[in-house]
FIVOFI-35257 format. One record per atom (N, C-alpha, C): x, y, z; residue in one letter. Coordinates in steps of 0.02 Angstrom, whole numbers, padded with zeros to 5 digits, always signed. Last residue first. Layout:
! residues N
XYZa/...
END
This chain:
! residues 193
-00257+00312-00566r/-00323+00285-00581r/-00358+00327-00633r/-00142+00375-00536k/-00138+00328-00592k/-00206+00300-00610k/-00164+00446-00421g/-00159+00483-00484g/-00159+00439-00545g/-00154+00350-00324a/-00220+00380-00337a/-00220+00417-00404a/-00016+00330-00328l/-00060+00276-00347l/-00130+00303-00363l/+00026+00456-00278k/+00046+00434-00345k/+00000+00378-00371k/-00031+00454-00151w/-00052+00505-00200w/-00033+00484-00271w/+00041+00347-00097a/-00032+00342-00102a/-00059+00393-00152a/+00168+00403-00097t/+00154+00346-00140t/+00079+00337-00149t/+00156+00503+00000p/+00167+00523-00070p/+00153+00465-00118p/+00131+00409+00112l/+00083+00459+00089l/+00095+00483+00018l/+00245+00318+00124a/+00176+00296+00116a/+00130+00349+00086a/+00367+00386+00141g/+00358+00341+00085g/+00284+00327+00071g/+00345+00464+00251m/+00377+00495+00192m/+00368+00451+00131m/+00302+00371+00344a/+00253+00417+00315a/+00280+00450+00252a/+00427+00315+00375l/+00374+00274+00346l/+00322+00318+00311l/+00491+00428+00430a/+00518+00397+00369a/+00466+00353+00335a/+00413+00447+00544a/+00414+00500+00492a/+00440+00472+00427a/+00446+00329+00611k/+00377+00341+00590k/+00374+00394+00536k/+00583+00354+00635l/+00563+00297+00593l/+00491+00306+00568l/+00571+00461+00722a/+00606+00471+00659a/+00589+00415+00610a/+00508+00397+00827d/+00472+00449+00790d/+00505+00464+00723d/+00610+00314+00871g/+00549+00285+00844g/+00509+00335+00803g/+00696+00413+00920i/+00718+00369+00864i/+00657+00337+00831i/+00618+00470+01024l/+00640+00510+00966l/+00661+00467+00907l/+00585+00410+01142f/+00541+00399+01085f/+00564+00433+01021f/+00660+00443+01253p/+00662+00374+01229p/+00624+00361+01164p/+00627+00587+01265t/+00691+00563+01241t/+00691+00491+01216t/+00491+00589+01322l/+00510+00617+01257l/+00572+00582+01229l/+00467+00540+01450g/+00411+00544+01403g/+00428+00573+01335g/+00581+00538+01529a/+00537+00479+01529a/+00486+00480+01472a/+00644+00661+01505a/+00684+00599+01503a/+00640+00537+01498a/+00537+00748+01525v/+00569+00745+01459v/+00608+00679+01452v/+00515+00723+01661a/+00462+00709+01613a/+00490+00704+01542a/+00634+00768+01717q/+00616+00698+01724q/+00562+00678+01672q/+00625+00904+01685s/+00679+00864+01656s/+00665+00790+01662s/+00511+00940+01761a/+00511+00948+01688a/+00565+00905+01656a/+00477+00811+01884s/+00503+00877+01864s/+00501+00881+01788s/+00322+00725+01912l/+00391+00727+01890l/+00412+00799+01878l/+00193+00671+01943h/+00231+00711+01991h/+00306+00709+01976h/+00115+00619+01847a/+00162+00573+01879a/+00206+00607+01931a/+00040+00729+01805a/+00005+00668+01827a/+00051+00621+01866a/+00139+00825+01769l/+00089+00839+01821l/+00059+00775+01849l/+00213+00756+01672a/+00247+00786+01729a/+00197+00798+01786a/+00112+00723+01579l/+00149+00670+01614l/+00182+00697+01677l/+00082+00852+01536y/+00030+00812+01569y/+00063+00757+01609y/+00203+00886+01472p/+00182+00922+01532p/+00127+00885+01571p/+00197+00781+01369v/+00252+00784+01418v/+00232+00826+01480v/+00078+00805+01291g/+00089+00743+01328g/+00142+00748+01383g/+00089+00930+01227v/+00034+00917+01274v/+00051+00858+01320v/+00205+00918+01156a/+00192+00982+01190a/+00135+00975+01239a/+00193+00794+01093y/+00238+00801+01150y/+00224+00865+01190y/+00102+00831+00993i/+00085+00777+01039i/+00129+00782+01102i/+00176+00928+00926v/+00114+00947+00960v/+00095+00894+01012v/+00278+00848+00873a/+00294+00903+00920a/+00233+00925+00959a/+00207+00768+00784e/+00239+00738+00844e/+00254+00791+00896e/+00175+00867+00689g/+00123+00832+00726g/+00150+00799+00789g/+00304+00901+00644l/+00262+00952+00677l/+00207+00918+00718l/+00337+00777+00587i/+00377+00803+00642i/+00338+00857+00680i/+00243+00769+00484m/+00242+00719+00538m/+00281+00744+00599m/+00285+00878+00404t/+00217+00876+00432t/+00214+00827+00491t/+00414+00837+00367g/+00404+00898+00407g/+00336+00899+00440g/+00379+00725+00290a/+00421+00718+00350a/+00412+00778+00396a/+00309+00788+00186t/+00275+00740+00230t/+00314+00731+00295t/+00410+00860+00127r/+00355+00896+00159r/+00315+00851+00205r/+00489+00753+00080l/+00515+00800+00129l/+00460+00839+00164l/+00400+00679-00010p/+00431+00649+00050p/+00455+00700+00101p/+00244+00758-00052s/+00315+00746-00066s/+00347+00719-00003s/+00117+00769-00004r/+00125+00746-00073r/+00198+00737-00094r/+00071+00826+00109d/+00080+00754+00111d/+00096+00725+00041d/+00044+00960+00097a/+00103+00941+00136a/+00115+00866+00139a/-00063+01022+00033g/-00017+00982-00006g/+00044+00957+00031g/-00154+01079+00113r/-00110+01126+00077r/-00055+01088+00039r/-00209+00975+00177r/-00252+01012+00130r/-00212+01061+00089r/-00104+00946+00264a/-00115+00902+00206a/-00161+00936+00154a/-00125+01045+00360l/-00065+01049+00317l/-00073+01005+00255l/-00241+00995+00418a/-00242+01061+00386a/-00182+01069+00340a/-00191+00874+00467g/-00245+00874+00418g/-00249+00940+00381g/-00100+00916+00561v/-00074+00882+00502v/-00127+00877+00447v/-00194+00979+00651l/-00138+01016+00620l/-00115+00981+00557l/-00279+00875+00689a/-00307+00934+00656a/-00252+00973+00620a/-00188+00790+00750s/-00225+00766+00692s/-00256+00825+00654s/-00145+00869+00858a/-00098+00852+00804a/-00135+00829+00742a/-00258+00871+00941l/-00233+00933+00910l/-00187+00919+00851l/-00265+00734+00972l/-00323+00771+00946l/-00300+00833+00908l/-00141+00707+01027m/-00157+00678+00962m/-00218+00712+00930m/-00151+00767+01152g/-00107+00797+01102g/-00121+00771+01032g/-00233+00673+01214l/-00258+00741+01202l/-00216+00777+01149l/-00141+00568+01216v/-00204+00559+01179v/-00234+00628+01164v/-00047+00623+01301y/-00028+00609+01232y/-00089+00599+01188y/-00116+00626+01421g/-00099+00689+01388g/-00078+00679+01316g/-00118+00496+01467f/-00177+00522+01433f/-00165+00589+01398f/-00017+00439+01540s/-00003+00451+01469s/-00064+00480+01432s/-00064+00414+01664v/-00016+00470+01658v/-00001+00485+01585v/-00241+00382+01665a/-00172+00362+01651a/-00126+00422+01643a/-00374+00422+01678g/-00329+00426+01736g/-00256+00409+01723g/-00472+00408+01586a/-00431+00468+01581a/-00379+00473+01637a/-00498+00245+01507g/-00506+00296+01559g/-00458+00354+01550g/-00404+00094+01474s/-00456+00143+01459s/-00458+00193+01516s/-00290-00023+01392t/-00315+00016+01449t/-00371+00063+01425t/-00219-00097+01298g/-00286-00118+01317g/-00315-00082+01378g/-00098-00035+01267g/-00098-00095+01308g/-00166-00117+01331g/-00167+00124+01246a/-00106+00083+01245a/-00112+00024+01293a/-00346+00105+01230f/-00286+00145+01237f/-00227+00097+01241f/-00455+00022+01227w/-00414+00026+01167w/-00361+00080+01170w/-00577-00028+01304p/-00506-00039+01319p/-00461-00037+01257p/-00698+00090+01339l/-00676+00044+01287l/-00600+00033+01295l/-00730+00189+01433g/-00717+00121+01456g/-00696+00071+01402g/-00738+00322+01405a/-00800+00289+01424a/-00790+00216+01444a/-00611+00346+01358v/-00629+00373+01423v/-00692+00339+01450v/-00625+00283+01233g/-00577+00258+01282g/-00591+00283+01352g/-00720+00364+01173a/-00735+00293+01183a/-00688+00263+01235a/-00649+00486+01170l/-00711+00480+01209l/-00729+00407+01222l/-00539+00454+01084a/-00528+00475+01154a/-00591+00466+01196a/-00606+00419+00963y/-00559+00373+00995y/-00551+00390+01069y/-00674+00539+00940l/-00711+00477+00951l/-00668+00425+00986l/-00562+00621+00920a/-00608+00636+00975a/-00650+00574+00992a/-00510+00564+00806l/-00471+00558+00868l/-00513+00576+00929l/-00615+00599+00719s/-00595+00530+00727s/-00556+00520+00792s/-00615+00738+00726l/-00673+00701+00749l/-00657+00627+00761l/-00488+00764+00668f/-00502+00783+00738f/-00561+00744+00765f/-00513+00712+00539g/-00459+00685+00581g/-00470+00701+00654g/-00616+00795+00494r/-00629+00724+00503r/-00576+00691+00547r/-00541+00920+00498r/-00605+00910+00532r/-00619+00836+00545r/-00416+00899+00425a/-00419+00924+00494a/-00485+00907+00529a/-00400+00741+00336g/-00407+00813+00341g/-00420+00834+00413g/-00373+00606+00317l/-00443+00628+00322l/-00452+00703+00321l/-00234+00592+00310a/-00276+00563+00258a/-00347+00590+00258a/-00190+00661+00426t/-00165+00679+00360t/-00212+00654+00305t/-00258+00594+00530g/-00266+00666+00520g/-00246+00687+00450g/-00208+00463+00510v/-00280+00477+00507v/-00291+00551+00494v/-00072+00482+00533l/-00095+00460+00467l/-00169+00474+00458l/-00077+00518+00667l/-00051+00566+00618l/-00071+00546+00547l/-00129+00401+00724a/-00164+00464+00733a/-00141+00516+00681a/-00031+00306+00690a/-00098+00300+00663a/-00135+00367+00668a/+00075+00357+00768f/+00083+00351+00695f/+00014+00348+00662f/+00023+00342+00896t/+00037+00409+00870t/+00044+00409+00795t/+00005+00198+00904q/-00050+00245+00911q/-00035+00314+00881q/+00097+00104+00917g/+00083+00126+00848g/+00030+00180+00846g/+00205+00142+01058t/+00146+00114+01026t/+00143+00135+00953t/+00299+00127+01201v/+00303+00140+01129v/+00242+00106+01099v/+00225+00185+01357p/+00252+00134+01311p/+00261+00162+01241p/+00266+00273+01500v/+00236+00280+01434v/+00267+00228+01387v/+00338+00272+01614p/+00270+00246+01619p/+00233+00248+01552p/+00506+00216+01602s/+00455+00263+01580s/+00386+00232+01590s/+00600+00120+01631g/+00608+00184+01663g/+00556+00236+01642g/+00585+00038+01476p/+00614+00037+01544p/+00623+00108+01570p/+00434+00037+01396v/+00500+00069+01394v/+00527+00070+01465v/+00331-00090+01322p/+00353-00051+01380p/+00423-00022+01370p/+00243-00077+01175v/+00304-00105+01204v/+00325-00061+01262v/+00101-00112+01082s/+00127-00076+01140s/+00187-00112+01169s/-00018-00111+00986l/+00053-00125+00973l/+00092-00085+01024l/-00133-00051+01022q/-00120-00116+01051q/-00050-00141+01035q/-00142+00061+00945a/-00122+00070+01015a/-00106+00004+01049a/-00195+00013+00829a/-00124+00028+00830a/-00098+00038+00901a/-00330+00005+00867l/-00293-00056+00852l/-00217-00044+00856l/-00358+00143+00883g/-00365+00096+00939g/-00328+00031+00928g/-00335+00188+00753t/-00294+00214+00807t/-00298+00167+00868t/-00437+00116+00686l/-00366+00107+00667l/-00320+00130+00723l/-00549+00173+00750v/-00534+00101+00758v/-00461+00087+00741v/-00541+00305+00703a/-00539+00291+00775a/-00520+00218+00788a/-00552+00284+00566g/-00492+00314+00592g/-00484+00302+00667g/-00683+00231+00560g/-00626+00190+00540g/-00560+00217+00566g/-00758+00344+00598a/-00758+00284+00640a/-00698+00239+00623a/-00723+00429+00490v/-00711+00450+00559v/-00708+00388+00605v/-00768+00351+00380l/-00697+00371+00386l/-00679+00391+00457l/-00905+00341+00407a/-00864+00280+00403a/-00790+00297+00410a/-00941+00476+00398v/-00951+00439+00461v/-00907+00376+00462v/-00909+00500+00262d/-00876+00537+00316d/-00882+00502+00383d/-00994+00410+00195r/-00921+00406+00187r/-00887+00440+00245r/-01117+00462+00235v/-01100+00394+00254v/-01024+00384+00249v/-01116+00584+00170r/-01113+00583+00244r/-01094+00514+00269r/-01005+00584+00029s/-01070+00572+00060s/-01061+00576+00136s/-00906+00576-00118a/-00929+00614-00060a/-00998+00594-00037a/-00796+00446-00164p/-00859+00482-00178p/-00887+00513-00114p/-00624+00485-00124l/-00681+00439-00122l/-00745+00479-00137l/-00538+00589-00115l/-00539+00554-00179l/-00594+00502-00182l/-00538+00633+00014d/-00581+00669-00033d/-00583+00636-00102d/-00438+00562+00077a/-00507+00541+00087a/-00555+00574+00037a/-00322+00639+00044l/-00333+00573+00014l/-00406+00550+00020l/-00379+00808+00020v/-00339+00758+00056v/-00358+00691+00026v/-00373+00959-00075e/-00397+00892-00062e/-00349+00853-00018e/-00322+01082-00110g/-00362+01078-00049g/-00390+01009-00035g/-00331+01064-00286p/-00302+01097-00227p/-00350+01093-00168p/-00372+00900-00345r/-00386+00971-00342r/-00350+01001-00282r/-00276+00780-00430a/-00305+00803-00367a/-00315+00879-00370a/-00213+00760-00551t/-00281+00735-00543t/-00314+00759-00480t/-00089+00822-00538a/-00128+00838-00597a/-00200+00815-00588a/-00034+00770-00426t/-00057+00838-00422t/-00097+00858-00483t/-00006+00641-00476a/-00052+00650-00420a/-00078+00722-00416a/+00086+00663-00579t/+00020+00635-00595t/-00029+00649-00539t/+00171+00821-00559s/+00164+00749-00552s/+00093+00727-00569s/+00239+00939-00668m/+00185+00924-00623m/+00176+00849-00620m/
END
């Protein structure tokens, strides 16, 4: 049994290691929304695609995993609602629900809840399980984002996949690799306290 699993109770996520309070939960939800908004500003245009490469999806999956399903979902809901209300923190400093990439934001809501629920079952404590969790989260984001892109941009299904999925697969593999190292390491460090 590893040190992290020896000190963590079953069903805990990383955020649960902090002293429990409503103030903690509000701060974590708001902090997760801000982190996602800041990560969305790391935006690189992709030739031939209306969807840029951003740090947004990585942040959303980390937020869901670290905070758990409920707080992760609330954090991404706050991020989405603030962006729709006009806060310019979607990819590239945009806001509103009119962008063709808004489906990815909606997918992040669901993905954060999924990865958070899996993290409560220990899916973020080993590198391979963490990679699987991140891949499932990415799949949910694409399952919502790509069809939304097709409808909003008037693309065929194959055009939407070519513009909104294929160019991002290598980056997603890198994000999963980063998470494979970061999350299990965080548990190990938490276990040493």
